[in-house]
C-alpha positions in Angstrom: 0.0 0.0 0.0 2.9 2.4 0.8 4.6 1.7 -2.5 1.3 2.4 -4.3 1.0 5.7 -2.5 4.5 6.7 -3.4 3.8 6.0 -7.1 0.5 7.9 -6.9 2.3 10.8 -5.1 5.0 11.0 -7.8 2.4 11.0 -10.6 0.4 13.8 -8.9 3.2 16.0 -7.7 6.4 14.9 -9.3 9.5 14.5 -7.2 9.0 16.6 -4.1 11.2 16.8 -1.1 9.9 17.6 2.4 6.6 16.3 3.7 5.6 12.8 2.7 1.9 13.4 2.8 0.5 16.1 0.5 -2.9 17.6 0.1 -4.8 16.8 -3.1 -7.5 19.5 -2.5 -7.8 22.2 -5.2 -7.2 24.9 -2.5 -4.0 23.5 -1.1 -2.8 21.2 -3.9 0.6 19.8 -3.1 0.9 21.5 0.3 1.9 19.6 3.4 -1.1 18.1 5.2 -2.1 20.1 8.2 -2.6 18.4 11.6 -6.3 19.0 11.2 -6.5 17.4 7.8 -4.5 14.4 9.1 -6.8 14.1 12.1 -9.8 14.0 9.8 -8.2 11.4 7.6 -7.4 9.1 10.6 -11.0 9.7 11.9 -12.4 8.6 8.5 -10.2 5.5 8.5 -11.5 4.6 12.0 -15.1 5.1 11.0 -14.7 3.0 7.7 -12.9 0.2 9.5 -15.2 0.2 12.6 -12.3 0.7 15.0 -13.4 2.6 18.0 -11.0 5.0 19.8 -8.6 5.4 17.0 -7.0 8.8 16.6 -3.7 10.4 15.7 -2.9 10.3 19.4 -3.2 6.5 19.3 -0.2 6.4 17.0 1.8 8.8 19.3 1.1 6.4 22.2 2.2 3.4 20.1 5.5 5.0 19.2 6.1 6.1 22.8 5.3 2.7 24.1 7.9 1.2 21.8 10.5 3.7 23.0 9.7 2.8 26.6 10.1 -0.9 25.9 13.5 -0.1 24.3 14.4 1.2 27.8 15.1 4.8 26.9 15.9 6.8 30.0 13.1 9.0 31.3 15.1 12.1 30.2 15.5 10.8 26.6 11.9 9.8 26.5 10.4 13.1 27.7 12.8 15.1 25.4 11.6 13.1 22.4 8.0 13.2 23.5 8.1 17.0 23.9 7.1 17.0 27.5 8.1 19.9 29.7 9.1 17.8 32.7 10.8 14.4 33.2 8.8 13.8 36.4 6.8 10.6 35.9 3.2 10.4 36.9 3.6 7.1 38.7 7.1 6.5 40.3 10.6 7.8 40.3 11.9 5.0 38.0 15.0 5.8 35.9 13.6 4.3 32.7 10.3 4.9 31.0 9.8 1.1 30.7 10.2 0.7 34.4 7.5 3.3 35.0 4.7 2.2 32.7 4.0 -1.3 34.1 3.2 0.4 37.4 0.1 1.9 35.9 1.6 5.1 34.6 0.1 6.6 31.5 2.1 8.5 28.8 1.7 12.3 28.9 
C-alpha cells in the first residue's frame, strides 16, 4: 500500500522533497497536510474500519510505548515526546519502561 501511495504521489506532484503526505485538495494542492487534515483522515479510516477510539494520538502512544520498551531513560523519553518535565506520573523509576507497568500513562 505504501509503494502504491508513493507511485501515486510521484504521478500527482512529481518529485518533491519535504513532507511525505501532501494535500490533493484544489485549494491546497501539493501542500503539506495540516494536523487538522491528518486528524480528519485518521478519523475517516477509523469510521470506515469500525475501529473505536482510533485517533492520531493513538499512533503517538504506540510510538512512545515502543520507545519505553526499548528502555530509553526518562530524560531521553520526555525530550523526544516533547514533555516539559521528566517527572513521571507514577514513580521515580529511571527508565520509562520501568515506569509504565506500574500503571503510569504517557503524557
